[in-house]
N, CA, C and O atoms as CSV, one atom per row, in Angstrom:
chain,resi,resn,atom,element,x,y,z
A,1,MET,N,N,59.724,79.493,0.517
A,1,MET,CA,C,60.272,80.049,1.726
A,1,MET,C,C,59.285,79.801,2.866
A,1,MET,O,O,58.075,79.942,2.688
A,2,LYS,N,N,59.799,79.437,4.016
A,2,LYS,CA,C,58.948,79.121,5.157
A,2,LYS,C,C,58.245,80.362,5.685
A,2,LYS,O,O,58.781,81.470,5.639
A,3,SER,N,N,57.028,80.149,6.190
A,3,SER,CA,C,56.241,81.278,6.690
A,3,SER,C,C,56.919,81.943,7.897
A,3,SER,O,O,56.807,83.157,8.068
A,4,GLN,N,N,57.618,81.169,8.732
A,4,GLN,CA,C,58.324,81.761,9.880
A,4,GLN,C,C,59.401,82.726,9.402
A,4,GLN,O,O,59.578,83.801,9.975
A,5,THR,N,N,60.113,82.343,8.362
A,5,THR,CA,C,61.161,83.200,7.816
A,5,THR,C,C,60.557,84.464,7.234
A,5,THR,O,O,61.072,85.562,7.444
A,6,LEU,N,N,59.455,84.305,6.498
A,6,LEU,CA,C,58.784,85.463,5.918
A,6,LEU,C,C,58.302,86.427,7.002
A,6,LEU,O,O,58.430,87.643,6.859
A,7,ARG,N,N,57.747,85.879,8.088
A,7,ARG,CA,C,57.276,86.733,9.180
A,7,ARG,C,C,58.441,87.471,9.829
A,7,ARG,O,O,58.321,88.642,10.188
A,8,ALA,N,N,59.573,86.777,9.979
A,8,ALA,CA,C,60.747,87.419,10.573
A,8,ALA,C,C,61.257,88.541,9.677
A,8,ALA,O,O,61.598,89.618,10.166
A,9,ILE,N,N,61.310,88.300,8.381
A,9,ILE,CA,C,61.771,89.329,7.443
A,9,ILE,C,C,60.808,90.514,7.449
A,9,ILE,O,O,61.238,91.668,7.456
A,10,GLU,N,N,59.517,90.229,7.447
A,10,GLU,CA,C,58.529,91.310,7.452
A,10,GLU,C,C,58.667,92.166,8.718
A,10,GLU,O,O,58.588,93.393,8.650
A,11,ALA,N,N,58.872,91.525,9.860
A,11,ALA,CA,C,59.030,92.262,11.113
A,11,ALA,C,C,60.268,93.151,11.073
A,11,ALA,O,O,60.241,94.283,11.556
A,12,ILE,N,N,61.342,92.643,10.502
A,12,ILE,CA,C,62.566,93.430,10.412
A,12,ILE,C,C,62.378,94.606,9.463
A,12,ILE,O,O,62.836,95.714,9.742
A,13,LEU,N,N,61.709,94.366,8.349
A,13,LEU,CA,C,61.453,95.454,7.402
A,13,LEU,C,C,60.547,96.517,8.018
A,13,LEU,O,O,60.746,97.710,7.789
A,14,GLU,N,N,59.561,96.094,8.791
A,14,GLU,CA,C,58.665,97.046,9.449
A,14,GLU,C,C,59.410,97.876,10.487
A,14,GLU,O,O,59.083,99.043,10.702
A,15,ALA,N,N,60.399,97.284,11.126
A,15,ALA,CA,C,61.140,97.983,12.178
A,15,ALA,C,C,62.126,99.004,11.619
A,15,ALA,O,O,62.576,99.891,12.345
A,16,ASP,N,N,62.463,98.889,10.348
A,16,ASP,CA,C,63.433,99.807,9.745
A,16,ASP,C,C,62.707,101.048,9.231
A,16,ASP,O,O,61.949,100.955,8.265
A,17,PRO,N,N,62.924,102.214,9.858
A,17,PRO,CA,C,62.212,103.420,9.435
A,17,PRO,C,C,62.633,103.913,8.052
A,17,PRO,O,O,61.939,104.737,7.455
A,18,GLY,N,N,63.742,103.428,7.546
A,18,GLY,CA,C,64.215,103.856,6.233
A,18,GLY,C,C,63.527,103.141,5.076
A,18,GLY,O,O,63.745,103.491,3.916
A,19,ILE,N,N,62.701,102.146,5.376
A,19,ILE,CA,C,62.017,101.398,4.327
A,19,ILE,C,C,60.546,101.804,4.324
A,19,ILE,O,O,59.849,101.670,5.329
A,20,SER,N,N,60.092,102.298,3.187
A,20,SER,CA,C,58.708,102.759,3.093
A,20,SER,C,C,57.745,101.566,3.067
A,20,SER,O,O,58.129,100.434,2.776
A,21,GLU,N,N,56.494,101.863,3.379
A,21,GLU,CA,C,55.444,100.835,3.362
A,21,GLU,C,C,55.314,100.220,1.967
A,21,GLU,O,O,55.141,99.009,1.828
A,22,LYS,N,N,55.399,101.072,0.932
A,22,LYS,CA,C,55.290,100.582,-0.453
A,22,LYS,C,C,56.416,99.594,-0.760
A,22,LYS,O,O,56.179,98.536,-1.343
A,23,HIS,N,N,57.636,99.946,-0.367
A,23,HIS,CA,C,58.769,99.057,-0.628
A,23,HIS,C,C,58.645,97.759,0.178
A,23,HIS,O,O,58.953,96.678,-0.324
A,24,ARG,N,N,58.195,97.876,1.421
A,24,ARG,CA,C,58.014,96.681,2.239
A,24,ARG,C,C,57.007,95.738,1.599
A,24,ARG,O,O,57.249,94.534,1.518
A,25,ARG,N,N,55.867,96.282,1.140
A,25,ARG,CA,C,54.854,95.438,0.492
A,25,ARG,C,C,55.395,94.793,-0.781
A,25,ARG,O,O,55.125,93.626,-1.067
A,26,THR,N,N,56.162,95.574,-1.538
A,26,THR,CA,C,56.737,95.044,-2.775
A,26,THR,C,C,57.709,93.904,-2.483
A,26,THR,O,O,57.652,92.850,-3.118
A,27,VAL,N,N,58.597,94.123,-1.523
A,27,VAL,CA,C,59.583,93.091,-1.172
A,27,VAL,C,C,58.877,91.825,-0.695
A,27,VAL,O,O,59.217,90.723,-1.128
A,28,MET,N,N,57.909,91.976,0.183
A,28,MET,CA,C,57.199,90.805,0.709
A,28,MET,C,C,56.435,90.099,-0.406
A,28,MET,O,O,56.376,88.870,-0.432
A,29,GLY,N,N,55.851,90.859,-1.322
A,29,GLY,CA,C,55.149,90.251,-2.453
A,29,GLY,C,C,56.083,89.435,-3.328
A,29,GLY,O,O,55.732,88.348,-3.786
A,30,VAL,N,N,57.288,89.974,-3.557
A,30,VAL,CA,C,58.284,89.257,-4.362
A,30,VAL,C,C,58.730,87.992,-3.637
A,30,VAL,O,O,58.827,86.931,-4.254
A,31,LEU,N,N,59.004,88.092,-2.326
A,31,LEU,CA,C,59.467,86.932,-1.565
A,31,LEU,C,C,58.408,85.845,-1.499
A,31,LEU,O,O,58.735,84.658,-1.499
A,32,ARG,N,N,57.141,86.239,-1.443
A,32,ARG,CA,C,56.057,85.255,-1.408
A,32,ARG,C,C,55.735,84.689,-2.791
A,32,ARG,O,O,54.963,83.737,-2.907
A,33,GLY,N,N,56.321,85.271,-3.837
A,33,GLY,CA,C,56.062,84.812,-5.191
A,33,GLY,C,C,54.791,85.394,-5.780
A,33,GLY,O,O,54.333,84.937,-6.827
A,34,GLU,N,N,54.212,86.394,-5.127
A,34,GLU,CA,C,52.979,87.017,-5.604
A,34,GLU,C,C,53.247,88.078,-6.663
A,34,GLU,O,O,52.374,88.378,-7.477
A,35,LEU,N,N,54.447,88.646,-6.656
A,35,LEU,CA,C,54.814,89.722,-7.578
A,35,LEU,C,C,56.140,89.406,-8.242
A,35,LEU,O,O,57.008,88.783,-7.630
A,36,PRO,N,N,56.307,89.829,-9.490
A,36,PRO,CA,C,57.637,89.693,-10.102
A,36,PRO,C,C,58.554,90.764,-9.519
A,36,PRO,O,O,58.084,91.771,-8.991
A,37,THR,N,N,59.852,90.545,-9.617
A,37,THR,CA,C,60.799,91.543,-9.140
A,37,THR,C,C,60.656,92.778,-10.022
A,37,THR,O,O,60.845,92.696,-11.235
A,38,PRO,N,N,60.331,93.905,-9.434
A,38,PRO,CA,C,60.131,95.105,-10.254
A,38,PRO,C,C,61.444,95.608,-10.830
A,38,PRO,O,O,62.496,95.518,-10.198
A,39,SER,N,N,61.360,96.139,-12.040
A,39,SER,CA,C,62.575,96.643,-12.692
A,39,SER,C,C,63.070,97.919,-12.034
A,39,SER,O,O,64.244,98.270,-12.148
A,40,ASP,N,N,62.153,98.626,-11.330
A,40,ASP,CA,C,62.555,99.870,-10.683
A,40,ASP,C,C,62.855,99.680,-9.192
A,40,ASP,O,O,62.874,100.650,-8.433
A,41,ALA,N,N,63.088,98.441,-8.778
A,41,ALA,CA,C,63.381,98.171,-7.362
A,41,ALA,C,C,64.692,98.842,-6.987
A,41,ALA,O,O,65.679,98.734,-7.715
A,42,PRO,N,N,64.706,99.534,-5.852
A,42,PRO,CA,C,65.960,100.169,-5.430
A,42,PRO,C,C,67.043,99.116,-5.198
A,42,PRO,O,O,66.824,98.124,-4.504
A,43,VAL,N,N,68.182,99.343,-5.775
A,43,VAL,CA,C,69.281,98.388,-5.684
A,43,VAL,C,C,69.687,98.168,-4.238
A,43,VAL,O,O,69.963,97.038,-3.837
A,44,ASP,N,N,69.728,99.236,-3.451
A,44,ASP,CA,C,70.150,99.087,-2.060
A,44,ASP,C,C,69.142,98.277,-1.255
A,44,ASP,O,O,69.533,97.545,-0.347
A,45,LEU,N,N,67.851,98.392,-1.567
A,45,LEU,CA,C,66.840,97.612,-0.858
A,45,LEU,C,C,66.969,96.130,-1.204
A,45,LEU,O,O,66.862,95.269,-0.330
A,46,VAL,N,N,67.198,95.843,-2.469
A,46,VAL,CA,C,67.392,94.449,-2.885
A,46,VAL,C,C,68.616,93.876,-2.186
A,46,VAL,O,O,68.596,92.727,-1.745
A,47,ALA,N,N,69.680,94.667,-2.082
A,47,ALA,CA,C,70.898,94.211,-1.397
A,47,ALA,C,C,70.627,93.982,0.085
A,47,ALA,O,O,71.118,93.016,0.669
A,48,GLN,N,N,69.843,94.875,0.694
A,48,GLN,CA,C,69.506,94.721,2.111
A,48,GLN,C,C,68.720,93.440,2.350
A,48,GLN,O,O,68.996,92.699,3.294
A,49,VAL,N,N,67.739,93.183,1.491
A,49,VAL,CA,C,66.915,91.984,1.661
A,49,VAL,C,C,67.743,90.733,1.407
A,49,VAL,O,O,67.590,89.736,2.113
A,50,THR,N,N,68.606,90.774,0.418
A,50,THR,CA,C,69.468,89.626,0.146
A,50,THR,C,C,70.359,89.338,1.346
A,50,THR,O,O,70.510,88.185,1.748
A,51,LYS,N,N,70.945,90.378,1.915
A,51,LYS,CA,C,71.789,90.216,3.104
A,51,LYS,C,C,70.964,89.687,4.272
A,51,LYS,O,O,71.424,88.832,5.029
A,52,LEU,N,N,69.751,90.198,4.412
A,52,LEU,CA,C,68.857,89.772,5.479
A,52,LEU,C,C,68.533,88.289,5.356
A,52,LEU,O,O,68.539,87.566,6.352
A,53,LEU,N,N,68.250,87.833,4.143
A,53,LEU,CA,C,67.932,86.420,3.932
A,53,LEU,C,C,69.100,85.521,4.306
A,53,LEU,O,O,68.900,84.388,4.745
A,54,GLU,N,N,70.319,86.020,4.133
A,54,GLU,CA,C,71.495,85.232,4.486
A,54,GLU,C,C,71.685,85.138,6.000
A,54,GLU,O,O,72.214,84.146,6.503
A,55,THR,N,N,71.255,86.166,6.720
A,55,THR,CA,C,71.500,86.199,8.157
A,55,THR,C,C,70.336,85.691,8.997
A,55,THR,O,O,70.533,85.240,10.125
A,56,VAL,N,N,69.113,85.763,8.447
A,56,VAL,CA,C,67.951,85.341,9.232
A,56,VAL,C,C,67.888,83.826,9.269
A,56,VAL,O,O,67.840,83.158,8.237
A,57,LYS,N,N,67.888,83.315,10.458
A,57,LYS,CA,C,67.758,81.873,10.641
A,57,LYS,C,C,66.764,81.667,11.774
A,57,LYS,O,O,67.057,81.937,12.939
A,58,VAL,N,N,65.599,81.188,11.411
A,58,VAL,CA,C,64.560,80.962,12.411
A,58,VAL,C,C,64.894,79.661,13.140
A,58,VAL,O,O,65.028,78.614,12.507
A,59,PRO,N,N,65.027,79.722,14.463
A,59,PRO,CA,C,65.397,78.517,15.200
A,59,PRO,C,C,64.321,77.442,15.108
A,59,PRO,O,O,63.124,77.726,15.128
A,60,LYS,N,N,64.778,76.220,15.008
A,60,LYS,CA,C,63.852,75.095,14.958
A,60,LYS,C,C,63.213,74.901,16.325
A,60,LYS,O,O,63.855,75.077,17.360
A,61,THR,N,N,61.936,74.534,16.308
A,61,THR,CA,C,61.251,74.273,17.571
A,61,THR,C,C,61.247,72.787,17.900
A,61,THR,O,O,61.053,72.406,19.054
A,62,HIS,N,N,61.459,71.948,16.895
A,62,HIS,CA,C,61.494,70.494,17.089
A,62,HIS,C,C,62.703,69.930,16.347
A,62,HIS,O,O,63.066,70.409,15.273
A,63,MET,N,N,63.319,68.908,16.934
A,63,MET,CA,C,64.528,68.339,16.350
A,63,MET,C,C,64.518,66.820,16.406
A,63,MET,O,O,63.920,66.216,17.296
A,64,ARG,N,N,65.182,66.226,15.449
A,64,ARG,CA,C,65.405,64.781,15.462
A,64,ARG,C,C,66.582,64.487,16.382
A,64,ARG,O,O,67.238,65.399,16.884
A,65,ARG,N,N,66.841,63.183,16.597
A,65,ARG,CA,C,67.898,62.776,17.528
A,65,ARG,C,C,69.249,63.408,17.186
A,65,ARG,O,O,69.927,63.947,18.061
A,66,GLU,N,N,69.629,63.340,15.922
A,66,GLU,CA,C,70.922,63.853,15.496
A,66,GLU,C,C,71.019,65.358,15.743
A,66,GLU,O,O,72.042,65.859,16.210
A,67,GLU,N,N,69.935,66.069,15.421
A,67,GLU,CA,C,69.927,67.516,15.622
A,67,GLU,C,C,69.951,67.860,17.106
A,67,GLU,O,O,70.614,68.812,17.517
A,68,ALA,N,N,69.229,67.088,17.906
A,68,ALA,CA,C,69.200,67.312,19.356
A,68,ALA,C,C,70.591,67.090,19.954
A,68,ALA,O,O,71.035,67.851,20.814
A,69,ALA,N,N,71.267,66.050,19.494
A,69,ALA,CA,C,72.618,65.774,19.994
A,69,ALA,C,C,73.569,66.911,19.624
A,69,ALA,O,O,74.386,67.334,20.442
A,70,GLU,N,N,73.462,67.395,18.410
A,70,GLU,CA,C,74.316,68.508,17.985
A,70,GLU,C,C,73.981,69.768,18.781
A,70,GLU,O,O,74.881,70.508,19.179
A,71,TYR,N,N,72.703,70.010,19.012
A,71,TYR,CA,C,72.262,71.191,19.761
A,71,TYR,C,C,72.824,71.182,21.182
A,71,TYR,O,O,73.275,72.211,21.684
A,72,LEU,N,N,72.793,70.014,21.826
A,72,LEU,CA,C,73.295,69.908,23.192
A,72,LEU,C,C,74.803,69.689,23.255
A,72,LEU,O,O,75.406,69.835,24.317
A,73,GLY,N,N,75.413,69.340,22.129
A,73,GLY,CA,C,76.845,69.089,22.123
A,73,GLY,C,C,77.200,67.749,22.729
A,73,GLY,O,O,78.250,67.599,23.354
A,74,CYS,N,N,76.322,66.775,22.545
A,74,CYS,CA,C,76.580,65.445,23.094
A,74,CYS,C,C,76.383,64.407,21.992
A,74,CYS,O,O,76.109,64.752,20.842
A,75,SER,N,N,76.524,63.153,22.350
A,75,SER,CA,C,76.366,62.089,21.369
A,75,SER,C,C,74.899,61.671,21.234
A,75,SER,O,O,74.073,61.958,22.101
A,76,ILE,N,N,74.603,61.000,20.147
A,76,ILE,CA,C,73.256,60.460,19.947
A,76,ILE,C,C,72.966,59.422,21.027
A,76,ILE,O,O,71.836,59.302,21.501
A,77,ARG,N,N,74.001,58.673,21.409
A,77,ARG,CA,C,73.831,57.671,22.460
A,77,ARG,C,C,73.398,58.324,23.782
A,77,ARG,O,O,72.567,57.778,24.508
A,78,GLN,N,N,73.968,59.493,24.084
A,78,GLN,CA,C,73.584,60.205,25.305
A,78,GLN,C,C,72.128,60.669,25.226
A,78,GLN,O,O,71.399,60.605,26.216
A,79,ILE,N,N,71.710,61.132,24.056
A,79,ILE,CA,C,70.302,61.523,23.849
A,79,ILE,C,C,69.407,60.320,24.095
A,79,ILE,O,O,68.398,60.420,24.793
A,80,ASP,N,N,69.779,59.178,23.517
A,80,ASP,CA,C,68.989,57.954,23.700
A,80,ASP,C,C,68.923,57.550,25.170
A,80,ASP,O,O,67.886,57.088,25.646
A,81,GLN,N,N,70.038,57.726,25.889
A,81,GLN,CA,C,70.079,57.352,27.301
A,81,GLN,C,C,69.169,58.273,28.130
A,81,GLN,O,O,68.435,57.799,28.997
A,82,MET,N,N,69.217,59.569,27.869
A,82,MET,CA,C,68.346,60.509,28.588
A,82,MET,C,C,66.880,60.227,28.281
A,82,MET,O,O,66.022,60.351,29.156
A,83,LYS,N,N,66.598,59.851,27.051
A,83,LYS,CA,C,65.231,59.500,26.655
A,83,LYS,C,C,64.791,58.236,27.385
A,83,LYS,O,O,63.680,58.173,27.910
A,84,HIS,N,N,65.656,57.236,27.416
A,84,HIS,CA,C,65.351,55.965,28.073
A,84,HIS,C,C,65.162,56.138,29.585
A,84,HIS,O,O,64.288,55.507,30.179
A,85,ASP,N,N,65.978,56.989,30.202
A,85,ASP,CA,C,65.898,57.225,31.648
A,85,ASP,C,C,64.705,58.099,32.038
A,85,ASP,O,O,64.398,58.235,33.222
A,86,GLY,N,N,64.038,58.686,31.057
A,86,GLY,CA,C,62.895,59.554,31.340
A,86,GLY,C,C,63.292,60.983,31.651
A,86,GLY,O,O,62.468,61.771,32.116
A,87,ASP,N,N,64.553,61.326,31.398
A,87,ASP,CA,C,65.028,62.683,31.662
A,87,ASP,C,C,64.713,63.647,30.513
A,87,ASP,O,O,64.720,64.864,30.698
A,88,LEU,N,N,64.439,63.101,29.341
A,88,LEU,CA,C,64.211,63.924,28.160
A,88,LEU,C,C,62.910,63.503,27.475
A,88,LEU,O,O,62.856,62.445,26.849
A,89,PRO,N,N,61.860,64.326,27.591
A,89,PRO,CA,C,60.593,63.992,26.931
A,89,PRO,C,C,60.769,63.973,25.412
A,89,PRO,O,O,61.644,64.648,24.869
A,90,PHE,N,N,59.930,63.195,24.739
A,90,PHE,CA,C,60.019,63.098,23.289
A,90,PHE,C,C,58.648,62.772,22.714
A,90,PHE,O,O,57.732,62.373,23.433
A,91,CYS,N,N,58.530,62.947,21.418
A,91,CYS,CA,C,57.316,62.582,20.683
A,91,CYS,C,C,57.702,61.486,19.695
A,91,CYS,O,O,58.764,61.529,19.075
A,92,LYS,N,N,56.824,60.516,19.568
A,92,LYS,CA,C,57.064,59.431,18.626
A,92,LYS,C,C,56.012,59.546,17.529
A,92,LYS,O,O,54.815,59.428,17.789
A,93,LEU,N,N,56.467,59.775,16.311
A,93,LEU,CA,C,55.568,59.968,15.186
A,93,LEU,C,C,55.679,58.804,14.211
A,93,LEU,O,O,56.776,58.371,13.859
A,94,GLY,N,N,54.545,58.314,13.790
A,94,GLY,CA,C,54.547,57.264,12.779
A,94,GLY,C,C,55.201,55.974,13.220
A,94,GLY,O,O,55.606,55.176,12.375
A,95,GLY,N,N,55.316,55.747,14.505
A,95,GLY,CA,C,55.874,54.500,15.003
A,95,GLY,C,C,57.380,54.475,15.144
A,95,GLY,O,O,57.908,53.696,15.938
A,96,ARG,N,N,58.104,55.324,14.378
A,96,ARG,CA,C,59.565,55.261,14.424
A,96,ARG,C,C,60.258,56.599,14.615
A,96,ARG,O,O,61.326,56.665,15.224
A,97,LEU,N,N,59.667,57.652,14.106
A,97,LEU,CA,C,60.327,58.953,14.141
A,97,LEU,C,C,60.253,59.561,15.539
A,97,LEU,O,O,59.168,59.750,16.089
A,98,ILE,N,N,61.416,59.863,16.104
A,98,ILE,CA,C,61.512,60.458,17.440
A,98,ILE,C,C,61.848,61.942,17.275
A,98,ILE,O,O,62.801,62.312,16.590
A,99,ILE,N,N,61.033,62.779,17.927
A,99,ILE,CA,C,61.196,64.230,17.843
A,99,ILE,C,C,61.306,64.802,19.260
A,99,ILE,O,O,60.597,64.374,20.171
A,100,PHE,N,N,62.202,65.770,19.426
A,100,PHE,CA,C,62.384,66.440,20.710
A,100,PHE,C,C,62.048,67.914,20.549
A,100,PHE,O,O,62.373,68.522,19.528
A,101,LYS,N,N,61.399,68.489,21.552
A,101,LYS,CA,C,61.117,69.920,21.550
A,101,LYS,C,C,62.354,70.657,22.039
A,101,LYS,O,O,62.998,70.245,23.003
A,102,ARG,N,N,62.678,71.756,21.359
A,102,ARG,CA,C,63.832,72.541,21.764
A,102,ARG,C,C,63.683,73.032,23.206
A,102,ARG,O,O,64.662,73.095,23.949
A,103,ALA,N,N,62.458,73.379,23.594
A,103,ALA,CA,C,62.217,73.847,24.965
A,103,ALA,C,C,62.589,72.767,25.985
A,103,ALA,O,O,63.118,73.078,27.052
A,104,ASP,N,N,62.312,71.497,25.657
A,104,ASP,CA,C,62.684,70.400,26.554
A,104,ASP,C,C,64.196,70.242,26.626
A,104,ASP,O,O,64.748,69.972,27.692
A,105,LEU,N,N,64.862,70.410,25.493
A,105,LEU,CA,C,66.326,70.329,25.485
A,105,LEU,C,C,66.927,71.454,26.322
A,105,LEU,O,O,67.878,71.240,27.075
A,106,ASP,N,N,66.363,72.657,26.184
A,106,ASP,CA,C,66.841,73.782,26.983
A,106,ASP,C,C,66.597,73.533,28.476
A,106,ASP,O,O,67.445,73.859,29.307
A,107,ARG,N,N,65.452,72.963,28.809
A,107,ARG,CA,C,65.125,72.676,30.206
A,107,ARG,C,C,66.108,71.662,30.784
A,107,ARG,O,O,66.574,71.833,31.910
A,108,VAL,N,N,66.427,70.616,30.038
A,108,VAL,CA,C,67.381,69.603,30.495
A,108,VAL,C,C,68.740,70.248,30.761
A,108,VAL,O,O,69.398,69.931,31.752
A,109,MET,N,N,69.157,71.149,29.877
A,109,MET,CA,C,70.444,71.819,30.082
A,109,MET,C,C,70.406,72.702,31.326
A,109,MET,O,O,71.364,72.732,32.099
A,110,GLU,N,N,69.315,73.413,31.517
A,110,GLU,CA,C,69.206,74.300,32.678
A,110,GLU,C,C,69.167,73.499,33.975
A,110,GLU,O,O,69.776,73.897,34.968
A,111,GLU,N,N,68.456,72.377,33.974
A,111,GLU,CA,C,68.363,71.547,35.179
A,111,GLU,C,C,69.682,70.883,35.536
A,111,GLU,O,O,69.946,70.611,36.707
A,112,SER,N,N,70.512,70.621,34.533
A,112,SER,CA,C,71.783,69.947,34.814
A,112,SER,C,C,72.920,70.951,35.024
A,112,SER,O,O,74.073,70.560,35.207
A,113,ARG,N,N,72.594,72.221,34.997
A,113,ARG,CA,C,73.607,73.259,35.202
A,113,ARG,C,C,74.082,73.234,36.647
A,113,ARG,O,O,73.282,73.150,37.578
A,114,ILE,N,N,75.364,73.306,36.811
A,114,ILE,CA,C,75.964,73.313,38.142
A,114,ILE,C,C,76.524,74.721,38.389
A,114,ILE,O,O,77.463,75.168,37.731
A,115,ALA,N,N,75.914,75.391,39.355
A,115,ALA,CA,C,76.342,76.754,39.678
A,115,ALA,C,C,77.519,76.685,40.656
A,115,ALA,O,O,77.565,75.830,41.541
A,116,ILE,N,N,78.437,77.580,40.477
A,116,ILE,CA,C,79.584,77.672,41.365
A,116,ILE,C,C,79.313,78.810,42.336
A,116,ILE,O,O,79.068,79.946,41.931
A,117,ASP,N,N,79.360,78.486,43.624
A,117,ASP,CA,C,79.117,79.503,44.642
A,117,ASP,C,C,80.211,80.552,44.616
A,117,ASP,O,O,81.402,80.249,44.543
A,118,GLU,N,N,79.763,81.795,44.679
A,118,GLU,CA,C,80.742,82.883,44.713
A,118,GLU,C,C,81.186,83.102,46.139
A,118,GLU,O,O,80.354,83.202,47.040
A,119,ALA,N,N,82.471,83.177,46.355
A,119,ALA,CA,C,83.005,83.324,47.722
A,119,ALA,C,C,83.224,84.770,48.064
A,119,ALA,O,O,83.667,85.084,49.169
């Protein structure tokens, strides 16, 4: 499990006043693989954590071309064109892999937003 996901789950467990510190430590230990699932684990807590794992999705901070196109709702060709025109910054890794920062994608969307004047 990714460390970002674990941190998000831990923060949510800490924010819930109904979950004791002991239970939080136990759950986090199990998720990290440090502890076996205890036989006396409260069923409702296990259900809560299972539900939490299904709903927690840590947003990606970097995306490939295909993911960037899906994120913006445009074609890969449009991503390539914005990259070529210098409108969309990118990182080139290993000579071929092109990566875009989500913050740059958000900035491009905000800059191209057309506001309608209220009359």
